C-alpha positions in Angstrom: 169.1 122.1 135.6 166.7 122.1 138.5 163.1 123.3 137.7 163.5 126.4 139.8 166.6 127.5 137.9 164.7 127.8 134.5 162.4 130.3 132.9 159.1 129.0 131.4 156.9 130.2 128.6 153.6 128.4 128.3 150.8 128.9 125.7 147.3 127.4 125.7 143.8 127.6 127.0 143.1 129.0 130.5 142.5 125.7 132.2 145.8 124.3 130.9 147.7 127.5 131.9 146.3 127.3 135.5 147.3 123.6 135.8 150.8 124.1 134.5 151.4 127.2 136.6 150.3 125.3 139.7 152.6 122.4 138.8 155.6 124.7 138.3 154.9 126.6 141.5 154.6 123.3 143.4 158.1 122.4 142.0 159.5 125.6 143.5 159.4 127.9 140.4 158.9 131.5 141.2 155.9 133.2 139.5 158.2 135.8 137.9 159.9 132.9 136.0 156.7 131.9 134.4 155.4 133.7 131.3 152.3 132.7 129.5 150.1 133.5 126.5 146.4 132.8 126.9 144.9 131.4 123.6 141.4 131.3 125.1 140.9 135.0 125.8 
């Protein structure tokens, strides 16, 4: 499937989360399809 047709769950430190979120958004993934868990906070 295309990246924008998937849901994502990412876990990790804040800098990694920011980088992966930007990468996914640049690929056309809507923010509501990205869930995350911050291991640094």
